[in-house]
N, C-alpha and C positions, 0 to 999 in steps of 0.2 A: 580581384576580388576573394573575401572568402563567402562561401556561400552559407549561412548559417541554419538553410532547412525551414521546415512550418512544422509546429507545434501543435496541438488542440491538447486542452485538459477540461475540464469541468474542476475546478483550484475552489480555494476555499469559498465555503458558504454555497454550496452546488452551484459556481458560479464558471460559467463555459467561455473562459480565455483561447484565443490564438496568438500565440506571438510568431513572426514571418522576421527571418534574417534577423536573427537579438532583437528585434523591438517589438512590444508590444500592441499591436496593432486592431483589436476585438476584445472591449470586456463587456460581459450581459449580467442583469441582471442578477440579483444575489437571491437562494432561497434561502439559506439562513439567515437569519441577524446578527445572531450573537454563536460567537464560537468559545469555547473556553482557553483552547488550547493556544486563541492566539492570541486571545484577554492579558492567559499568562507570559506567554515568550515574545509578545508585539503592544502591549498595551494596548490590544483595539478591545475598545468597547461596546462597539457594533461594525457591521460586514455591510460599506454600500461600496456599489460601482469605482468609487473614487480609489479607494483603498486597498479594495483588488489589484488593479492596478498598479499602487505605488507600490504593494507587497513583489507582484512578480518582477516590476523594477529593478526591486531591491535582491531579487534573486539570483539578478542576469548578472546585477553589478558585484557581486559579494563571494557567487562561487561557478558564473559561468553557468547558469541554468541555460538550456536550448541555446548553447554556440559551442564553437568550437574553441571556448577555454575554457571548457565544461572542466572542472575538480571533478578525481571520480574514487576518492575515499576519502576516508573519513571514519572519524569512533560518533558512537552514540550524541544523538543532534537534544532528542527529549527525554533521552535516559533510558522513556518505557516505552513502547511501540512493537509494528508488529515486523520493523525491520529491523529492530533493539533484541527483540526474542528470537526474529529469524540465525541472524548478527550471529548471535552468543548461544548457536543450537551450533549453529557453522563451526565457530571457534572451539565448540566443547567435545565436537564430533558426533555428534546428538544425530548430526546428516550428514551426505556427502557432496548437495549440490542445494542452492538454489534459486527454483525458476523466476523471476524478477520479472518485471514491465516497466523500464525507464525510457526518459531523452535520448536519445540517438543511439539507441541502441533496440528497441521494442522489444520483443520477446528476450529474452536471454539466458544462459544458465551457469552461475555464479559458484567461483569454489573460494573466492579469500573473499572475508568477516567484513572486510575492511574498501570494499569493492562495493558489497551488498548494500553499505553499509550508507557508503558514500553516495550511489545511486538512485536507493529507493529513500534515504532518511527525511529527506525534507521537499516530497515530491508525492502528492498524490493524484488520481484522476487521470490519468493518459487516458485518451482520446487518441489519438494517432500523433507520428514523431517520422523525424525523415531524422538520416545518416549523419550522425556527427562522428567524422576520423576520430579525435582525439578517444569516443569513449568506447567505436572500436576496437583500435589499439588497446587500449584497457582490456575490458571482457575478453578478449582474442572472435575475430570474425567466424569462426567454425564453432561458436560458442551464441551462436541468434540466427535468428531463423532464417534469414535472408540481409543478408550486409551490405545491399542494395533500396529494397526495399522499407526496414525493418519492421515489419509489419507487429501487432497485437496480437497473439495467439496465445491463450496461456496452454489448451489441450495440445500443443504442436509442442508448447513447448519440453511439458512432462515427458511429451516423444520421443525428444532429442536427448532430456535427462536418458532417458530409459538406453537409446542407444547409443548412448556412453556409458554406459554400462556402470552407473551409480546406484546402488543397494536404496536405497532410505536418501529422497527428495523433497523437499517442498514446494509446493504450488500452489502463489499467490493467485486470486482469482474474485469474482467481480460479481460473474453469474452462475446461476443458477443449474442452469443446465452444460454449464462449464465442472462445477463441481459436481455434478451424477456421475460424467465422461471418466474423471478421470478417477475417481473412488471407485468405478467398474472396472476399469481396464486397470490401474494400479495397485488396487485393496489399504494396505496398509502400509505399505512402501512410501505414498508418497503421505509427505503430510501437506495436509492442507491446509492455508490461512483465508477465508473469506475476509473481505476491504473493500473499501468502496459500497458498502451497503444500503447506498440512502432514499436510492433508486430502484429497490427490491420492496416486489409488491407481500402480502403477507403469508403466503400462500410458497414465494422462493423464496423466503425467511425460513422459514421452516423447514425446508430442499437444502437451504444452508447449516440447517442448525440436525440433520441425517445426514449428510458430509463431510462439513468438516471436520477440523482437526480444532480449532481457535476460528473466532470468527472479532469482527473490530466493529461495536454497534452504530459507530459516523452518528447519519442526522436523524437515525429510522427509527421512529416507535416502536414499530414493528420490532426491531431486533432485543428491543429494551421483554417487550412483552415476551415474547417468547419463549425469556432469558427464564423470566422469573417463570413460569407453568414447566421448563423444562430444568429446572435450580442447579444451572449449570455454575461455574467458580466464575466468579467477578474480578478480575481486579482497574483497579481505580473508582475516582465519582467523578471524572468530569467525560470523555469518551471512551465509555469503558471495554474492554477487553474480556471476553468471552474462552475460559478454557473447556472444551463440551466434551470431547477423550480422550484415556488417559495420559494419552503419548502429549499432549492438547496442554489438559491439565499441568503435564510436569515441565512442558518446557515454560509455562508463562506462569507457573510455582521459582522456578528456579531462575529464574531472570529479575522479582521479584526477590529474592533471596541473595542475590547478588549486589541490589543496591541496598539493600536492607527495607527495602518495604513488605509488606505483611496484605490478602488480599482484603478483595471491601466485609467490612462491617458494618453499616447503619450509616457510613459516617454522612453529612449531607453532600446533596447533588448539586453540579455546579454543570446540566447538561446545556450541550445547545437549545437553541431557540430559535421557530417551534420547531419542533416535535415533527418529523414528514412523515404523511400516509398515504404513503405513493399507492397508491389503484393501480399502474398498470400493469 
């Protein structure tokens, strides 16, 4: 029998989800009641554990999420998100590689923009994963931290990209301390994208703005408040993406232009509810 392993996510609505051997075995309570992206793409008016379970099961059937049937290559899914920005940057040669975290491989160094999009375009909030051979075949076992344990460690992922000789690479981070270490160690060679920010406190969000090149707002009130204070580039009116540094703004603007969009300019907001004010 094929073993599809154990995979843990803080998925849509900041809901803890555990998938074991291709089946959803646990769904926690959702912290968000509403997400505009899932309203737009899946018609969800509200987020409930039942709807989260249904969505996770749909992903398993649709693209083999967390199973050995995983589809690993894709084009843009939502047209504008961090994975879309970085896959475009990879395609244009603005970066040489992307350090990502995904089901089946943990932290990996990716050079193919379609694999980057396939692995990251439809997932979020990875906490823990198990090796999937179909994924390891696609990304390359020498491009992951450990083919047997597939850990999630973005600092070590940046070190792996550096050891492979990549001059400029992106890294997605969800921990302020990781952003600080990577920036201090690799300087502007690393394009740092802050993701999964809903559970970062205000101090941590400030660190993310200090160290990241671009950042997603997610369900956090603090990301939006600090963005206003810093006067950064804002893209989108749902789950905003902020261009912080010169290269961050360049990548965000480049992706916007490629899909015929412009930066946010005061349009009516349709944001997650309630915005989270994490104090940890």
